N, C-alpha and C positions, 0 to 999 in steps of 0.2 A: 613365051609363057602361054599365050592363047592356044597355040598348037598342042601344047602339053595337056591343057584342059579338055580340048576337043578329043584327043586320043583317050584320055581318062574316061570321058563320058561314053565314047564308042565302046570301049572295053567293058564298062559297067553295063551298058545296054546289052552287049552280047552275053554277059553272064546272067543277066535277068532272063533273057530269052532261053538260055540253056536250062535255067532253073524251072521256068514255067513249062517248057516242053517236057520236062521230066514228069510232070503231073500226068501226061498222057500215058507214059510207061507204067506209072503206079496204078492208074485207073484200069488199064488193060490187065494188069496183074491181079487186081481184085476181081474183075469180071471172070477171068480164067480160073481163079481159085474157087469161086462159088460154083462155076460150071463143073469143075472137077468134083466138088462135094456132091452136087445134085446127081451127077451121072456116075459117081464112084469111079472116076477116071484117074487112075494112079499115074498114067503116063503124062497127062496134062498137069497134074500136081507137081511132078518132077520138073517139068518145063518151067513152071512158076518159080520153083525153088532155085533152079539154075539161072533163070533170067534175072534174079535179084542182083546179080553181080553188075549188071548194066546200070541199074538204078544207083547202087553204091558207088560205081565209077563216076556217074554224073555228080553225085553228092561231093565226092572228093575234088572233082574238077572245079566246081563252083566254089567250094569252100577255100581251096588253095588259091584259086584265081583271085578271089576277093582279098585274101590275106596278102597276096603278092602286090595287088593294087595299093593296098593301104601302106605297105612297106615302101613303095616307090613314089607315092603321091601324098599330098596333104589335103584331103577332101574337106570341103566346107560343111556346115551343119546339115544342109539339106541332103548333100551326098551321103553323109554319115547315117542319116535316117534310113535312106534306101539301102545302104550297105547292111545295116543292122536288120532291116526287114528281110533282105535276101538270105542272110545267114540263118535267120529264124525260119523262114519259109522252106528252104532246102532241107533243113533238119526234119521238119514235119513231113515233107514228101518222102524222105528216106524212111521214116518210121511207118508210113502207109505201106511202103513196099515190104517192110519187115512183117507187118501184120498180115499182108497177103500170103507171105511165106508161112506164117504160123497157121493160117487156115489150110493151106495146101498140105502141110505136114500132118494134119489130122485125117486126111482122106484115107490113108492106109491103116489107120487105127480104129476107124469108126465101126467096121463090121456091118452086119445086116441090120437094117432098120426094123423097128417093131412093126407089126401088121397094122396098127392104128396110129398113124402119125398126123392125121388131120391135115391142116394147111401149113405145117411147119416149113416144109421146103419152099412152098410158094412165098411164105413170109421172109424166109432167108433171101430169096431172089429179089423180093421187093426192097428189102433193106440194102442189098447190094446195089440195086438200081438207084436207090436214093443216094447212097454214098457216091456213086459215079456222077450223078447230077450235081451233087454238092462240090465235088472236086472240080468239075467243069466251071461251076459258078464262081468258085474261089479263084480259079485261074483267070477268068474274064475280069473279075472284080479287081484283082491285083494289076493286071495288064492295063486296064482302063482307068485305074485309080477311082473306081466307082464305089463310093461309100455306101450307097443304098443297097447295092448287091451284097456287099460285105456284111452289113448289119442284118440283112434278110437271112443270112445263113444261120443265125441263131435260132430263128423260128423254124427254118427248114429242118434243122437238126432234131427238133422235137419228134419228127416222123420216125427217125431211126430209133430214138429213145423209146417210143411207144412200141415199135415192132420188137425191140429187144425184150421188153417186159412181157409182151404177149408170147413170144417164143419161149421164154423162161418158164412160164406157167404151163404152157402146152407141152413142153418137153418133160416137165415133172410128171404130168399126167400120163404121157405116152410111156415113160420109163417103167411105171408100175412097180411090181415086186420082182420082176425077172432081172437078174444081175447083168445080163448082156444088154437088155433094153435100157437099163439105168446107165450103163456105160455109154451107150449110143446117145442118150439124152444129155449126158454131161458134156459130150463133145459138141453137140448142137448148141448148148448154152454158151460154150466157149466161143464158137464161131460167131454167134449173135453178138457176144460181148466184143469180139475183135472188130466187127462191123460198126458197133457203136463207138469204139475208140477211133476208127477211121473218120467217122462223122465229126468227132471232137477235134481231130487234127485239121479238118477243113475249116472249122470255125477259128481255130488258133491261127 
C-alpha cells in the first residue's frame, strides 16, 4: 500500500511539473504575439497561432493524467486539494494561450496605424511585460506554495488594469474621425483587453 501511495505522489508531482512548465510556453506565446503586433509581423503571428497546439496538448495531458490518477487511486483530502488546484491552474494556462492566439489573429487585420499614436505601442509592450512577470510569479508561488507571492499578484495586476484604461482612452483619441484609424484603434483596445484578461488569469 505504501508503494502505491509513493507512486501516486510521484505521478502527481510529474503532472504538477508539466502544468507549471506549460506557463513558460504560454508566456512565450504572449511575448511573441505582442512582438508581432508591434512589428506587424504576420509570419510570427502565424507561428503563435500554430504553436497553440502544443499548449492545448499539454492541457489534455495534464487533465487526462489527473483523471486517470483519480480513477486508479483514492486520494486523501490534501491530495484532492492539489488535484483540484492543478485542474484549475492548467485550465487558466490554456486560456492564456488562447488569448495570445486572439492577439496574434489581429495582426493581419489591423492595417496601417494612424500617424499620431502617442505611446500606445510602448504601453502595450509594458502591459505584455507585466503579464509575463505575473505569469512567472504565479508559477513560482504555486511551485513554492508561497502565499505572500500569490496574494501579491492581486496588487500587481492593478498595473495591467491601469495600462488597459490608458490605452483605451489614447486609442479613442488616436482613432479620430477616420474610419481606418478607428478600426485600428478598436483592434488596439481589444489587444489591451486580452492582456488585461491574461493578468486576471495569473491571479486566478
